[in-house]
Wavefront OBJ file of the C-alpha trace (Angstrom):
o trace
v 113.063 26.654 14.397
v 116.534 25.948 14.354
v 116.174 22.373 15.551
v 113.526 21.681 13.090
v 115.923 22.752 10.198
v 118.683 20.574 11.646
v 116.501 17.553 11.971
v 115.050 18.063 8.379
v 118.470 18.379 6.820
v 119.713 14.975 8.875
v 116.751 13.022 7.850
v 117.097 14.034 4.247
v 120.921 12.744 4.135
v 119.553 9.477 6.124
v 117.177 9.003 3.414
v 119.249 10.013 0.370
v 122.580 8.192 1.214
v 121.421 4.812 1.981
v 118.952 4.823 -1.008
v 121.943 5.650 -3.432
v 123.988 2.986 -2.036
v 121.852 0.485 -1.854
v 119.469 1.082 -5.043
v 121.394 -1.557 -6.791
v 122.214 -3.952 -4.074
v 121.379 -7.758 -4.461
v 118.091 -8.679 -3.694
v 119.443 -11.384 -1.405
v 120.547 -8.560 0.968
v 117.144 -6.981 0.995
v 115.445 -10.661 1.615
v 118.284 -11.376 4.316
v 117.066 -8.456 6.215
v 113.134 -8.953 5.651
v 112.807 -11.019 9.032
v 114.104 -8.315 11.164
v 111.755 -5.846 9.000
v 108.822 -7.917 9.552
v 108.653 -8.323 13.423
v 105.123 -8.397 14.651
v 104.700 -5.862 17.915
v 101.986 -6.966 20.134
v 101.580 -3.793 21.583
v 100.780 -2.183 18.298
v 97.260 -3.981 18.602
v 97.921 -5.057 15.157
v 99.616 -8.276 13.238
v 100.766 -6.051 10.913
v 104.580 -5.821 10.699
v 106.356 -2.728 12.626
v 107.337 -1.335 9.187
v 103.612 -1.064 8.077
v 102.880 1.480 10.731
v 104.034 5.185 10.947
v 105.629 4.640 14.493
v 109.194 4.587 15.758
v 109.566 1.061 17.278
v 112.071 -0.691 18.932
v 112.357 -4.519 19.986
v 114.592 -5.671 22.560
v 115.322 -9.277 22.042
v 116.094 -12.045 24.582
v 120.022 -11.957 24.166
v 120.152 -8.197 24.160
v 117.923 -8.093 27.295
v 119.738 -10.936 29.144
v 123.089 -9.150 28.586
v 122.013 -5.839 30.191
v 120.365 -7.014 32.902
v 123.446 -9.230 33.791
v 125.231 -5.481 33.504
v 122.711 -3.670 35.369
v 119.864 -5.705 37.122
v 116.582 -4.629 35.895
v 114.557 -4.610 32.816
v 113.928 -0.733 33.446
v 117.879 -0.455 33.516
v 118.263 -2.312 30.190
v 115.808 0.040 28.557
v 117.433 3.019 29.482
v 121.092 1.555 28.785
v 119.675 0.776 25.101
v 117.311 4.015 24.615
v 119.183 7.076 24.308
v 115.870 9.407 24.935
v 115.094 7.445 27.811
v 116.432 8.997 31.264
v 119.115 7.721 32.992
v 117.495 5.486 35.605
v 118.107 6.217 39.387
v 119.508 3.058 40.540
v 116.407 3.072 43.078
v 113.190 1.288 43.642
v 111.227 4.345 42.584
v 111.600 5.564 38.913
v 109.910 8.849 39.819
v 111.022 11.601 36.835
v 112.251 8.788 34.443
v 110.909 9.415 31.163
v 110.897 8.475 27.450
v 111.009 11.611 25.359
v 110.356 13.560 28.080
v 107.154 12.204 29.229
v 105.778 9.146 31.373
v 105.763 5.974 29.332
v 103.403 3.063 30.010
v 104.872 0.311 31.685
v 102.797 -3.261 30.402
v 103.362 -6.969 31.044
v 101.412 -8.601 27.987
v 99.552 -5.457 27.302
v 98.420 -5.283 30.750
v 99.178 -2.003 32.477
v 101.603 -1.710 35.415
v 101.625 1.948 35.790
v 99.262 3.621 38.571
v 98.623 6.971 37.243
v 95.762 7.773 39.569
v 98.627 7.866 42.308
v 101.577 7.323 40.696
v 103.967 5.199 42.896
v 106.516 5.124 40.306
v 107.250 1.330 40.829
v 105.933 0.217 37.720
v 109.347 -0.675 36.053
v 109.336 -3.478 39.084
v 106.612 -5.774 38.643
v 108.220 -8.926 37.037
v 112.012 -10.473 36.678
v 113.501 -10.183 33.536
v 114.165 -13.869 33.756
v 110.435 -14.195 32.518
v 110.597 -11.685 29.944
v 111.343 -12.910 26.246
v 111.235 -9.169 24.706
v 110.685 -5.947 25.391
v 108.685 -3.740 22.948
v 109.039 -0.166 22.727
v 106.597 2.226 20.995
v 108.055 5.986 21.017
v 105.795 8.915 21.433
v 102.357 9.666 22.803
v 99.631 7.411 21.736
v 96.782 5.498 22.872
v 97.104 2.138 21.585
v 96.985 0.899 25.371
v 94.505 2.902 26.797
v 95.595 5.600 29.431
v 99.366 6.184 30.661
v 101.430 6.335 27.081
v 101.961 9.888 26.909
v 105.713 9.062 26.736
v 105.596 6.015 24.783
v 104.807 2.320 25.885
v 107.418 -0.165 27.268
v 105.744 -3.556 26.858
v 107.103 -6.632 28.371
v 106.171 -9.795 26.450
v 106.655 -12.783 28.717
v 107.950 -16.250 27.667
v 105.686 -17.897 25.269
v 104.457 -21.396 25.210
v 106.511 -24.244 24.612
v 106.952 -25.638 21.133
v 108.578 -28.897 21.576
v 106.790 -32.136 23.361
v 107.825 -33.027 26.552
v 109.795 -30.957 29.448
v 112.288 -28.105 28.648
v 112.937 -24.978 30.790
v 116.304 -23.054 31.622
v 117.943 -22.470 35.095
v 120.062 -19.237 35.818
v 122.861 -18.671 38.721
v 124.330 -15.132 39.254
v 126.546 -13.993 41.611
v 127.746 -10.068 41.983
v 130.324 -7.878 44.201
v 131.544 -4.578 44.242
v 135.164 -3.697 43.189
v 136.760 -4.515 46.483
v 134.466 -7.431 47.141
v 133.187 -5.990 50.227
v 131.224 -8.798 51.958
v 127.819 -6.528 52.501
v 128.249 -5.889 48.634
v 127.723 -9.116 47.478
v 124.480 -10.309 45.965
v 122.904 -13.473 44.128
v 120.492 -14.614 42.149
v 118.953 -18.207 41.265
v 115.951 -18.815 38.544
v 114.424 -21.766 37.102
v 111.606 -22.109 34.445
v 110.121 -25.533 33.710
v 107.856 -26.162 30.468
v 106.110 -29.135 29.466
v 103.825 -29.433 26.199
v 101.401 -32.748 25.862
v 99.467 -32.664 22.844
v 97.169 -29.802 23.012
v 98.189 -29.013 26.456
v 101.076 -27.145 27.823
v 102.265 -25.474 31.082
v 105.091 -23.034 32.091
v 106.167 -22.327 35.619
v 109.015 -20.609 37.337
v 110.657 -18.599 40.186
v 113.192 -16.189 40.821
v 114.956 -15.171 43.993
v 117.396 -12.592 44.204
v 119.599 -11.277 46.913
v 121.312 -7.664 46.365
v 123.781 -6.409 48.837
v 124.621 -2.606 49.339
v 126.123 -0.676 46.482
v 129.413 1.119 46.289
v 130.312 4.236 44.405
v 133.360 4.755 42.485
v 135.377 6.033 45.641
v 134.433 2.719 47.768
v 131.751 4.301 49.744
v 128.645 3.211 50.632
v 125.783 4.649 48.304
v 123.072 6.239 50.104
v 119.538 4.902 50.749
v 116.238 6.558 50.004
v 114.413 5.365 52.932
v 111.201 6.610 52.016
v 110.856 5.917 48.053
v 112.511 2.715 48.592
v 115.763 0.746 47.237
v 116.899 -1.966 45.100
v 120.086 -2.301 47.332
v 120.183 -4.029 50.291
v 116.884 -6.009 49.523
v 115.176 -9.127 48.432
v 113.220 -10.128 45.707
v 111.001 -13.189 44.862
v 109.268 -13.630 41.547
v 106.583 -16.190 40.587
v 105.531 -17.021 37.184
v 103.083 -19.312 35.514
v 101.640 -19.763 31.926
v 99.041 -22.758 31.169
v 97.436 -22.920 27.509
v 94.952 -25.258 25.534
v 95.401 -25.305 22.002
v 91.396 -24.976 20.670
v 92.351 -25.588 17.133
v 95.216 -25.131 14.824
v 94.772 -21.450 14.962
v 92.968 -20.775 18.271
v 94.000 -21.030 21.820
v 93.152 -20.165 25.411
v 95.723 -18.946 27.981
v 95.981 -18.310 31.499
v 99.320 -16.346 32.703
v 99.661 -15.472 36.303
v 102.778 -13.546 38.047
v 103.783 -12.187 41.372
v 106.688 -10.322 42.063
v 107.565 -8.952 45.888
v 110.720 -6.803 46.446
v 111.104 -5.893 49.873
v 114.123 -3.908 51.830
v 116.199 -5.911 54.258
v 116.117 -2.436 56.484
v 119.963 -3.193 57.682
v 121.062 0.796 56.995
v 120.273 4.374 57.773
v 121.222 7.031 55.441
v 123.969 9.482 56.428
v 123.599 12.975 54.927
v 126.140 13.984 52.599
v 127.526 17.878 51.789
v 126.530 19.136 48.387
v 128.811 22.259 48.898
v 131.995 19.893 49.684
v 130.720 17.331 46.838
v 130.298 14.761 49.444
v 127.552 12.260 48.350
v 125.129 10.748 50.735
v 126.306 7.552 52.187
v 124.906 4.696 54.558
v 125.695 3.116 57.832
v 124.343 0.118 59.578
v 120.989 0.549 61.811
v 117.506 0.262 61.895
v 115.157 2.621 60.273
v 111.693 3.195 62.022
v 108.960 1.634 60.849
v 109.219 -1.310 58.341
v 111.384 -0.990 54.980
v 110.174 0.326 51.883
v 108.764 -2.677 49.658
v 106.778 -3.504 46.387
v 104.376 -6.245 45.524
v 102.331 -6.817 42.361
v 100.037 -9.782 41.539
v 98.794 -9.799 38.133
v 96.453 -12.535 36.202
v 95.181 -12.571 32.644
v 93.366 -14.814 30.828
v 93.380 -14.416 26.605
v 91.665 -16.186 23.902
v 93.260 -15.887 20.553
v 92.635 -16.857 16.978
v 94.495 -16.103 14.089
v 92.009 -17.285 11.189
v 88.602 -16.563 12.894
v 86.399 -15.498 9.947
v 89.618 -14.895 7.862
v 90.787 -12.393 10.704
v 93.092 -12.149 13.815
v 90.622 -11.976 16.958
v 92.297 -11.155 20.210
v 90.431 -10.828 23.555
v 91.889 -10.631 26.961
v 90.525 -10.056 30.598
v 92.723 -9.185 33.437
v 93.656 -8.360 37.249
v 96.323 -6.514 38.615
v 96.946 -5.430 42.064
v 100.137 -3.593 43.575
v 101.181 -2.680 47.205
v 103.647 0.045 47.118
v 104.985 0.416 50.647
v 107.082 3.663 51.592
v 109.548 4.093 54.359
v 108.637 6.950 56.663
v 110.242 9.427 59.134
v 110.271 11.831 62.116
v 110.766 15.227 61.354
v 109.484 18.448 62.373
v 108.318 19.663 58.740
v 107.363 16.247 57.437
v 103.815 15.839 55.875
v 102.789 13.419 58.471
v 103.187 15.759 61.323
v 99.485 16.466 63.660
v 99.654 18.220 67.030
v 95.970 16.677 67.702
v 97.755 13.216 67.705
v 101.256 13.790 68.868
v 103.441 16.788 69.748
v 105.184 18.065 66.508
v 108.347 16.292 65.929
v 107.539 13.463 67.471
v 105.189 11.401 65.255
v 106.074 8.637 62.740
v 103.971 7.398 60.049
v 104.488 5.891 56.652
v 102.378 5.319 53.694
v 101.057 2.675 51.506
v 99.832 3.165 47.998
v 97.366 0.180 47.045
v 95.959 0.327 43.666
v 93.724 -2.491 42.093
v 92.771 -2.920 38.115
v 89.931 -4.988 36.941
v 89.825 -4.763 32.887
v 89.210 -6.374 29.223
v 90.174 -5.964 25.791
v 88.741 -7.278 22.517
v 89.964 -6.493 19.100
v 89.684 -8.279 15.503
v 91.440 -7.340 12.416
v 91.067 -8.237 8.964
v 91.765 -7.241 5.448
v 88.407 -6.050 3.604
v 86.900 -8.707 1.483
v 87.120 -7.709 -2.086
v 89.502 -4.882 -1.117
v 92.564 -6.698 0.317
v 94.678 -3.958 0.316
v 92.665 -2.127 3.125
v 93.093 -3.864 6.786
v 90.475 -2.728 9.322
v 90.874 -3.009 13.197
v 87.776 -2.578 15.693
v 88.145 -3.188 19.422
v 86.798 -1.980 22.917
v 88.752 -1.697 26.119
v 87.381 -1.534 29.351
v 89.243 -0.673 32.547
v 88.148 -0.066 36.289
v 91.257 1.101 38.769
v 90.677 1.805 42.560
v 93.628 3.300 44.271
v 94.434 4.889 47.669
v 97.489 6.064 49.790
v 96.925 4.905 53.441
v 98.920 6.021 56.169
v 99.886 2.574 57.986
v 100.909 3.490 61.278
v 97.952 5.620 62.488
v 95.252 4.418 59.994
v 94.941 7.617 58.339
v 93.983 8.288 54.487
v 96.278 10.715 52.720
v 94.853 10.202 49.204
v 91.305 9.433 49.513
v 89.934 6.433 47.511
v 89.926 6.968 43.950
v 87.661 4.955 41.610
v 88.494 5.320 37.541
v 86.497 3.698 34.872
v 87.500 3.849 31.268
v 85.299 2.687 28.245
v 86.947 3.160 25.164
v 86.167 1.877 21.425
v 88.402 2.277 18.731
v 89.103 1.536 15.227
v 92.125 1.735 12.952
v 92.819 1.149 9.175
v 95.746 0.534 7.003
v 95.934 0.783 3.340
v 98.716 -0.400 1.154
v 99.294 0.752 -2.471
v 101.719 0.453 -5.193
v 102.767 -3.017 -4.133
v 103.338 -1.761 -0.604
v 105.714 1.279 -1.496
v 103.114 3.317 -0.009
v 100.768 3.072 2.894
v 98.226 5.191 4.693
v 97.370 4.455 8.382
v 94.832 6.035 10.766
v 92.546 5.692 13.364
v 90.318 7.031 16.172
v 89.727 6.109 20.034
v 87.119 7.399 22.163
v 87.947 7.621 25.784
v 85.082 7.922 28.012
v 86.396 8.603 31.530
v 84.776 8.946 34.957
v 86.426 9.967 38.096
v 84.611 9.266 41.374
v 86.111 10.420 44.684
v 84.117 10.728 48.001
v 84.205 13.820 50.439
v 87.270 13.525 52.569
v 89.351 15.882 54.531
v 93.105 16.232 54.117
v 95.795 16.347 56.492
v 97.045 18.645 59.042
v 99.694 20.100 56.807
v 97.239 20.884 54.372
v 95.006 22.533 57.024
v 92.638 19.954 57.644
v 90.653 21.114 54.703
v 87.202 19.633 53.846
v 86.880 18.570 50.528
v 83.516 17.772 48.546
v 83.539 14.331 46.561
v 82.482 14.184 42.848
v 81.912 11.811 40.158
v 83.284 14.011 37.169
v 83.041 12.452 33.710
v 85.575 13.735 30.649
v 85.530 12.252 27.274
v 87.648 12.947 24.328
v 88.011 11.660 20.641
v 91.469 10.852 20.141
v 93.317 10.911 16.721
v 96.132 9.128 14.772
v 97.248 8.918 11.170
v 100.388 8.612 8.973
v 101.913 7.990 5.705
v 104.626 5.500 5.142
v 106.779 5.480 2.021
v 108.950 2.332 0.940
v 110.429 2.789 -2.343
v 112.821 0.065 -1.971
v 112.635 -3.055 0.384
v 114.284 -2.014 3.756
v 114.217 1.782 3.215
v 111.192 3.679 4.652
v 110.130 7.154 5.350
v 107.287 8.418 7.464
v 105.131 10.958 9.065
v 102.421 10.589 11.785
v 100.495 12.376 13.974
v 98.964 10.571 17.414
v 97.401 11.831 20.397
v 97.716 10.038 23.724
v 95.650 10.098 26.885
v 96.048 9.787 30.690
v 95.254 11.268 33.968
v 97.655 13.285 36.237
v 98.858 12.041 39.503
v 95.494 12.670 41.042
v 96.755 11.644 44.470
v 99.345 14.187 44.458
v 96.745 16.655 43.558
v 93.951 16.037 46.084
v 96.104 14.941 48.957
v 97.478 18.672 48.946
v 94.400 20.712 48.474
v 94.512 23.565 51.252
v 91.717 25.682 49.800
v 88.389 25.601 51.472
v 85.363 25.049 49.018
v 86.841 23.167 46.614
v 84.529 20.722 44.785
v 85.925 17.650 42.836
v 83.039 18.128 40.381
v 84.332 21.200 38.963
v 87.970 20.895 40.152
v 89.872 21.364 36.741
v 93.495 19.966 37.980
v 92.297 16.586 37.818
v 90.935 16.798 34.329
v 92.668 14.229 31.643
v 96.079 14.958 30.085
v 95.678 15.031 26.335
v 99.193 14.822 24.626
v 99.979 14.789 21.065
v 102.967 13.737 18.939
v 103.993 14.722 15.628
v 107.051 13.038 13.854
v 108.935 12.398 10.747
v 111.196 9.464 10.603
v 113.515 7.505 7.990
v 114.767 3.993 8.484
v 117.211 1.935 6.629
v 117.554 -1.857 7.206
v 119.222 -3.284 4.547
v 121.982 -5.401 4.291
v 124.843 -4.651 6.812
v 123.077 -1.057 7.620
v 120.394 -0.564 10.344
v 119.860 3.226 10.599
v 117.286 5.433 11.668
v 116.568 9.373 12.311
v 113.514 10.721 13.880
v 112.214 14.349 14.635
v 109.333 14.696 16.826
v 107.791 17.443 18.823
v 104.965 17.191 21.225
v 102.580 19.564 23.193
v 99.909 19.371 26.109
v 97.940 22.312 27.035
v 97.343 21.183 30.957
v 100.414 19.191 31.139
v 102.189 17.529 34.540
v 105.253 19.128 36.045
v 106.308 17.733 39.276
v 107.455 20.348 41.736
v 109.530 20.059 44.909
v 108.280 21.602 48.156
v 110.173 22.454 51.446
v 109.758 19.048 52.874
v 110.865 17.079 49.727
v 107.453 15.989 48.701
v 106.621 16.694 45.110
v 103.350 18.333 44.123
v 101.647 18.348 40.794
v 101.410 21.268 38.674
v 99.140 21.712 35.517
v 100.747 23.670 32.600
v 101.171 23.821 28.974
v 104.141 21.997 28.123
v 105.905 21.438 24.663
v 108.837 19.168 23.939
v 110.962 18.485 20.788
v 113.931 15.925 19.876
v 115.833 14.349 17.714
v 117.052 10.494 17.766
v 119.529 9.186 15.323
v 120.617 5.310 15.451
v 123.051 3.446 13.398
v 124.522 0.048 13.295
v 126.594 -1.291 10.795
v 127.739 -4.954 10.498
v 131.430 -4.752 10.100
v 133.877 -6.658 7.563
v 134.966 -8.870 10.648
v 132.331 -11.840 10.802
v 130.502 -11.417 14.019
v 131.590 -7.617 14.984
v 128.759 -5.180 14.488
v 129.218 -1.048 15.638
v 126.337 0.978 16.862
v 125.915 4.630 17.788
v 122.707 6.309 19.112
v 122.017 10.173 19.963
v 119.053 11.944 21.459
v 118.628 15.599 21.661
v 115.396 16.619 23.835
v 114.360 20.118 24.558
v 111.415 20.760 26.624
v 109.690 23.946 28.014
v 106.678 24.894 29.744
v 104.441 28.058 30.918
v 105.766 28.958 34.515
v 103.455 32.041 34.462
v 101.845 32.807 37.597
v 98.977 33.385 35.554
v 99.232 30.755 32.772
v 99.297 32.462 29.167
v 99.963 29.570 27.231
v 103.281 30.858 26.476
v 106.284 28.257 27.205
v 108.993 30.274 28.863
v 111.163 27.809 31.156
v 112.942 24.669 30.600
v 111.485 21.435 32.230
v 114.106 20.661 34.649
v 115.845 17.275 35.542
v 112.710 15.782 37.432
v 110.772 16.243 34.136
v 113.132 15.455 31.311
v 116.145 13.376 30.366
v 119.639 14.781 29.114
v 121.092 14.359 25.778
v 122.786 11.496 25.230
v 125.204 9.490 22.867
v 125.283 5.860 22.928
v 128.224 3.873 21.095
v 128.494 0.081 21.351
v 130.732 -2.617 19.804
v 128.750 -6.228 19.637
v 130.758 -9.549 18.874
v 129.049 -12.920 18.347
v 130.726 -15.752 16.593
v 130.245 -19.425 17.467
v 130.149 -20.021 21.437
v 131.455 -16.581 22.090
v 129.586 -13.282 22.507
v 130.934 -9.749 23.877
v 129.849 -6.050 24.190
v 131.350 -2.983 25.348
v 128.884 0.035 25.491
v 129.569 3.510 26.325
v 126.944 6.288 27.344
v 127.790 9.567 27.260
v 125.174 11.980 29.250
v 125.882 15.371 27.838
v 125.609 18.609 30.152
v 122.815 20.657 30.317
v 122.151 24.299 31.642
v 118.559 24.913 32.394
v 117.145 28.408 31.646
v 113.930 30.269 32.774
v 112.442 32.126 35.530
v 112.408 29.215 38.086
v 116.213 28.292 37.140
v 118.254 27.092 40.106
v 122.162 27.275 38.891
v 122.593 24.486 41.391
v 120.658 22.074 39.371
v 122.683 22.540 35.945
v 123.880 19.059 35.127
v 127.646 18.757 34.233
v 127.560 15.146 32.402
v 129.397 12.282 32.685
v 130.505 9.072 30.885
v 129.946 5.366 31.770
v 131.285 2.205 30.181
v 130.276 -1.504 30.493
v 131.276 -4.412 29.431
v 130.011 -8.285 28.826
v 131.336 -11.395 27.889
v 129.871 -14.793 27.218
v 130.659 -18.299 26.228
v 128.594 -21.285 25.629
v 129.750 -24.537 26.758
v 128.280 -27.962 26.451
v 127.418 -27.680 30.173
v 125.601 -23.973 29.534
v 126.629 -20.600 29.167
v 129.447 -18.756 31.455
v 129.141 -15.107 31.515
v 131.029 -12.041 33.066
v 129.722 -8.527 33.064
v 131.294 -5.374 34.589
v 129.098 -2.087 35.284
v 130.705 0.956 35.205
v 134.212 -0.623 34.046
v 136.421 2.154 34.607
v 135.312 2.929 38.376
v 134.210 6.434 37.246
v 132.796 8.463 40.481
v 129.714 10.361 39.370
v 126.233 12.073 40.583
v 123.359 10.514 39.302
v 121.274 12.457 36.985
v 118.298 12.913 39.282
v 120.166 13.722 42.050
v 122.447 16.476 40.275
v 119.519 18.077 38.913
v 116.908 18.489 41.650
v 116.469 19.239 45.666
v 119.527 21.551 45.688
v 119.720 21.871 49.445
v 118.891 18.257 50.262
v 121.744 16.271 51.541
v 119.908 13.115 52.297
v 119.142 12.726 48.570
v 122.816 13.713 47.086
v 123.287 9.845 45.808
v 126.422 9.166 43.893
v 125.941 6.337 40.978
v 127.238 2.596 41.320
v 130.895 2.279 40.821
v 132.364 -0.916 39.125
v 130.511 -3.880 39.776
v 130.940 -7.420 38.866
v 128.293 -10.149 37.705
v 129.312 -13.725 36.946
v 126.522 -16.011 35.815
v 125.790 -19.573 34.602
v 122.559 -20.593 32.737
v 121.638 -23.768 30.961
v 118.800 -24.637 28.729
v 117.468 -28.266 28.275
l 1 2 3 4 5 6 7 8 9 10 11 12 13 14 15 16 17 18 19 20 21 22 23 24 25 26 27 28 29 30 31 32 33 34 35 36 37 38 39 40 41 42 43 44 45 46 47 48 49 50 51 52 53 54 55 56 57 58 59 60 61 62 63 64 65 66 67 68 69 70 71 72 73 74 75 76 77 78 79 80 81 82 83 84 85 86 87 88 89 90 91 92 93 94 95 96 97 98 99 100 101 102 103 104 105 106 107 108 109 110 111 112 113 114 115 116 117 118 119 120 121 122 123 124 125 126 127 128 129 130 131 132 133 134 135 136 137 138 139 140 141 142 143 144 145 146 147 148 149 150 151 152 153 154 155 156 157 158 159 160 161 162 163 164 165 166 167 168 169 170 171 172 173 174 175 176 177 178 179 180 181 182 183 184 185 186 187 188 189 190 191 192 193 194 195 196 197 198 199 200 201 202 203 204 205 206 207 208 209 210 211 212 213 214 215 216 217 218 219 220 221 222 223 224 225 226 227 228 229 230 231 232 233 234 235 236 237 238 239 240 241 242 243 244 245 246 247 248 249 250 251 252 253 254 255 256 257 258 259 260 261 262 263 264 265 266 267 268 269 270 271 272 273 274 275 276 277 278 279 280 281 282 283 284 285 286 287 288 289 290 291 292 293 294 295 296 297 298 299 300 301 302 303 304 305 306 307 308 309 310 311 312 313 314 315 316 317 318 319 320 321 322 323 324 325 326 327 328 329 330 331 332 333 334 335 336 337 338 339 340 341 342 343 344 345 346 347 348 349 350 351 352 353 354 355 356 357 358 359 360 361 362 363 364 365 366 367 368 369 370 371 372 373 374 375 376 377 378 379 380 381 382 383 384 385 386 387 388 389 390 391 392 393 394 395 396 397 398 399 400 401 402 403 404 405 406 407 408 409 410 411 412 413 414 415 416 417 418 419 420 421 422 423 424 425 426 427 428 429 430 431 432 433 434 435 436 437 438 439 440 441 442 443 444 445 446 447 448 449 450 451 452 453 454 455 456 457 458 459 460 461 462 463 464 465 466 467 468 469 470 471 472 473 474 475 476 477 478 479 480 481 482 483 484 485 486 487 488 489 490 491 492 493 494 495 496 497 498 499 500 501 502 503 504 505 506 507 508 509 510 511 512 513 514 515 516 517 518 519 520 521 522 523 524 525 526 527 528 529 530 531 532 533 534 535 536 537 538 539 540 541 542 543 544 545 546 547 548 549 550 551 552 553 554 555 556 557 558 559 560 561 562 563 564 565 566 567 568 569 570 571 572 573 574 575 576 577 578 579 580 581 582 583 584 585 586 587 588 589 590 591 592 593 594 595 596 597 598 599 600 601 602 603 604 605 606 607 608 609 610 611 612 613 614 615 616 617 618 619 620 621 622 623 624 625 626 627 628 629 630 631 632 633 634 635 636 637 638 639 640 641 642 643 644 645 646 647 648 649 650 651 652 653 654 655 656 657 658 659 660 661 662 663 664 665 666 667 668 669 670 671 672 673 674 675 676 677 678 679 680 681 682 683 684 685 686 687 688 689 690 691 692 693 694 695 696 697 698 699 700 701 702 703 704 705 706 707 708 709 710 711 712 713 714 715 716 717 718
């Protein structure tokens, strides 16, 4: 209740002060900022501007995205750096435990889901190179706008659009990176090119990107340890291919075929060396060959879209897509490892590694139109279908760890948006009916789960999901909103089914695989007017059968289904300074999550979510300068300390906090743009949040964060 009162006071102050300050502002200032306010967010499934929706929405444009990727190397890092309520990344290939508002976000490319919730391999942040991404759309909080998976929000990566100018155009990029001491094995490089051609109604875009990463070094000049099982971005190679081919059927209609492939492979040149948590010595690495093949990730995606912005006076969007992923994990020989089986080899001698395979086929269709005769009312009707087949196999011995699981979702939906009082007041709302079937054949678990025979089945689940809200915009550029939305996803069914150790389980009646229905309530105020861009949002969400990741003795995480409640406060402020080209910004996020830890669940949340399931509070401060050919940015991220409370608390997992500073500068010449970025400018030595707050006795998972790293780049558009 304290936080709700505090949030109410802050929201009120943000609403009142700017309103008073700008009530008499010149109309030209409002007109100057209208372009920013009228951004269309495709992930919202509407052509209405973001300001017409009762949602917290951010858009990371190409300039900001390229800056952050130059600093930290990936789209996921870019989102994390700029979004205070997004977890600090693990700087690994796996994003397990990385959350938005304390819940898993849905990663998508042009609306195509990249997440694999049936057996979450946590590789969904690495499915396309950021060179081919034009912008990233962030929709915060639980919602079902894009189907299953968006319990924390949506991270939609919109790829480069069709060329607008006739003839040939494109872009090339060259980058090189090095650690603070310019160590030879820490050097990395990237080369990328994009070619576009337009001829009348036809257009084509093709591109390729290749990146070689060296090993990473911490602030003390020591190699950072490798997570050989979950996978690494260091000591790896990445190849990303992209193609877009379009044809304009008319002045408003077009058809596009978009295809991409992303493959990241570890080089396997290093093995981990255990650290010592008690002595504060992080895990490191030395040259060597790990058993089996290195961890890798490959994603193939194809989508065919047909759009018409004036079909019958409305906007028509249809899409069919195919997405396939292969997540290969490293393996090990360990007496307590999950893969041991005395019927195959003596305990402590058997090596194996797993591969997660997921294949999706889906379609989406929607139509949006103002109601004839009642133009103030806009309606959207649509239908989504998705079929997903996922399994996890042990590649060395040919065993099945997670049985093939078939998921089918059929979901009609409708949305309405009513504007009143010359758009000063809006009401928005809608429903979505999720009809889900999960099919699993009979299977037997591994020896470490007792070789338990499990009866298969095909349970069906359905739910009517609601959303609704109100928006008040008394003055252009100043708006307040309140909303309620429900999200829908399935738990990590693979983790659940592979861990069944109780005889007699029947999938048809196994409630642990029932879907997660989460809700999101929020109130917010936004000011985008003149030199000011500010927002404050308070939200709270809950789910009766949420999903928690809980570590076992062997380091494998299992799923527990418990009630979860999360609340938070987000504040962002950006101000254009009197110095031309200079802009300052500050962001703050407070998150508090609790769950029902009772042995017999009683619905009462009594224990804090730990660092595996929720991010720390954070303050972001940044200064941007852009004038003429020169642009620069300095950013600070303050990750605040946190003490976890509750019956399962382990004081060794409390978080001490740390502060990081990054810098970026770019100068455009007639021959292209030259840039220099520095990650961890002051070479801070720290233990990353994920390592510091979980597995307190695992000295092979005690990872330091990356030390000072330089990246120099050149790119040219033509």
